[in-house]
N, C-alpha and C positions, 0 to 999 in steps of 0.2 A: 504493500500500500504506500509506504513512504517513498519507494523508488518511483512508483507510478505518479505520485504527486509531484516529485522532483522533475520528471520528464514533462509533465503537463505544464509546469511553470515555465520551462524553457520553450515549449511549443507555443504557449501564449505570447511569450516575448518575441519569438520569431514572427508569428502572425501579426502582432502589433506593429512590428517594423514595416511589414508589407502594407498593412492597412493605412499606416500613417504616411508613408513616403510614396505610395502608388495608388492608382485607381483600379488595380487588378481585383476582380471579384472574388473575395475570400469570405464566404458566409459563415463567420464564426464570431460569436459575441465575446468581447474582451472587456474586462473591468480595468480601465486605464488608471492604474495607481502609479505613484512615483516609482515604485520598485519595478513595475512592468516597463515603464518608459526607460529606466536606467538599463535594465537588462536588454531591452530591445536594441539599444545602440550598438551592441556587439554584432548584430545581424545586418547593420547598414551596408557593409560591403557586399554581403550576400544579395541584398536587394539590388544593389548596383550591378551585380553579376547577372541577375535575371533580366534586368532592364537592358544590359549590354547584349545578351543573347537574343532578346526580342528585336533589338535594333539590327543586329547582325542578320537575322532571318528576314526582317522586313527590307533592309537595304539590299540584300542579295536578290530577293524576289522582285522588288521594284526595278532594280537596275537591269533585270532581264526582260522586262515587259514594257518599260517606258524609257524615253530619252532622259538624259541626265538632269535637265532642269526640273521637270515635274516630279521625277523620282526624288530629288533632293528636297523639294518643298513638302511632298507627302511624308518623307522620312522625318523631317523636322516636326511636322504636325503630329505625327505618331509619337514622337519623343515627348512633346508637350502634353499630349493626351494621357500618356502613361502616368505622369505625375499630377495630372489635374491642374497644372500651372502653379503648383504649390511654391516651388522655389522661385519662379518668375515673379510671383506676388511679393516674396521677400526681397528680391532684387529691386523691384520698383519702390517699395516702401523705404528701403535703405537708401536708395538714390534720392528720394524726396527729402529724407532727413539730413543725410550727410551733405548734399549739395545745396541745401538751404543756407548753409554758413551761419546758422543761428547758434545761440548758446546751447549747451548740452541738453538741458531740460526741455527746451523748445524742440530740439531735434527729435527727442524721444516721443514728445507729444505728436509731432507731425507723423512719425512712423506708426503711431497707434491709430491715426485717422484712416478709416476704411476707404476714403476717396483717394484717387491717384492724381498726383500733381503733374505739372509739365515735365519736370526733370525725370520723374519716374517713367513717363511715357517715352521720352527721348532716349533714355538709357536702355529701356526694354527693346525699342525698335532697332537701335544700333546693335544691341547684343544679338537679337535674332537674325539680323542681316549678316553679322559676322559668322554666326553658327551655320547659317544657310550657305554662305560662300565656302566655308570649310568643308561642309558635307558635299557640296557640289564638286570641289576640288578632289575630294577623296573618291567619290564615285567615278569621276572622270579620269582619274589617274590610271596609267597603264604599266607603270614601272614595276609594280610588285605582283603582276599577274592578274588573275581573275578577281572581280570585285569582292567575292566572298572571302578570299584570302586577305585582301587589304582591309576589309571590314573587321577582321580579327582584332586589329588595333583599336578600332572604334569601340569594340565590345568591352575593353578594359577601362575606358574613360569613366563611366559611371561608378565603377568600383572605387577608384581612388578619390574622386570628388566627395563621395559619401563617407569614406574612411576619415577624411580630414574634418568633416563635420563633428565626428566623435572626438578627434584630437582637439578641436577648437573649443568644444564644450568643457573639456578638462583643463586646457592651458590658459584660457582667459576668463576673467570673472564675468558673471552675468550682470548686465546693466540695470535690470529691474528686479531686485531681490524680492522674492515672495509674490510676484505678480507676473502674468503672462504665461503662455504655454511653455516657453523655454525654461521656466523655473522648475518644471517637473524633472528636468535633467540635472538638477543641482548635485545629485549624489554620484554622478558619473566619475569614476576614479581611474587611476593608471591601469588597473587590471582590465577594465572595460576597453581602454584604448589599445592595450597590447593584444587582447584577444581579437579585437576587430582588425588589428594590423595582420595578425596571423590569418584571419579569414580573407583579407585582401590579397595577401601573398599566395594563399592556396588557390583562390578562385582565378587570379591572374595566371598562375602556372597552369591551371586546367585549360585555360583558353589556348595555350600554346602546346598542349600535350601532343606529341608526335607530329608537330607542324614543321615543315621544312621549306615553307614558301617565303619566309621573310629573311632577308640577308643577315640581319644582326642576330647575335646569340640571344636565346631566350632570357638568360639571366641579366643581360645588359638592358633589355627592354624593361624588365621588372624594376631594376634598380633606377633606371632613368625616370620612370613614372613616379616611383616613390620619392626620389630626390626633388623632381620638379614640383610635385604636389606639396611637399613639406616646405620648400623654400618660398615658392610663390604664395602658397596659402598662408604661411606665417607672416609674410610681408603685408598681405591684404588685411588679415585679421588684426595685426598690430596697429595698422593705420586706422581701421574702423574703431578699435578699442580706445585709441588715443583721442578720438573725437567724441565717443559716447561714454567713456568710462567703463567699458566692457562690451560684451556682445549680447544680442537678443535673438529670439527665434527668427525674426526677419533676416538678420545678418547671417545666420547659419544657412538659410536658403540662398542668400546672395553669394556667399562663399562657394556653395555648390555650383551655382550657375557660372560664376566667373572662372572657377577651376575647370569646369567642363570645356569652356572655350579655350583656355590656356592649354589644356591637355590635347584638345583637338589640333591646335597649332603644332604641338609636338608630334602628333600622329602624321600630319602633313610633311613635316621635316623628315621623319623616319621613312615614310613612303617614298620620298624623293631622293633618299640617299643612294 
């Protein structure tokens, strides 16, 4: 009985991660306590892995039946639908707050407002245009062989962007103590970060298992993505934290979106090597 209860606790945490970060239909009722939220963070890279595999399948299929332009637009649309625009909403709110250049408290109030301001719209449009252009370049590239093989690199992007969300929760203080959805992750500790890192490493390795179509060694790709994610993510998180006195749920989403674009840029560089 105790073992069954233990396994059910971890299953709930895994399901909670998928229900929170995606719009995948998982019909299971979860009591969203702080403990569930904290444990669910360890499964964030696994969620990214599933998203990546779905993007790989969608991108491969679309590139076979459509020209590059509509295939890229539909792939980006599918990417947004998978998450329900959750992280894009965080990016827009963060842009409205940070780029208002107001005092810290006013920035946080602006970010709480459900209405989207001009800066949020501008940043979101530019961000989606960048993502579209990178997906277009990836689908159109021929250097690495068939589109399905090149899209293996795309599949690992969501893994690492979501791992850094866990690291950011642990490494930077929360800007709104005891309020906001992000406060439920207050108990995330180094153990959660390390386990999520192991999940990220394992799922990334699985993407390249028995793959010989990419010129770089598999270990160098894994290390490159981990290093880029850590360095760029830390820079962005430190900047946002210096403005807000910490991070919020919105900024976690913004970090995910920005890192996805940065890692896509890295994918394009790798594909063209």
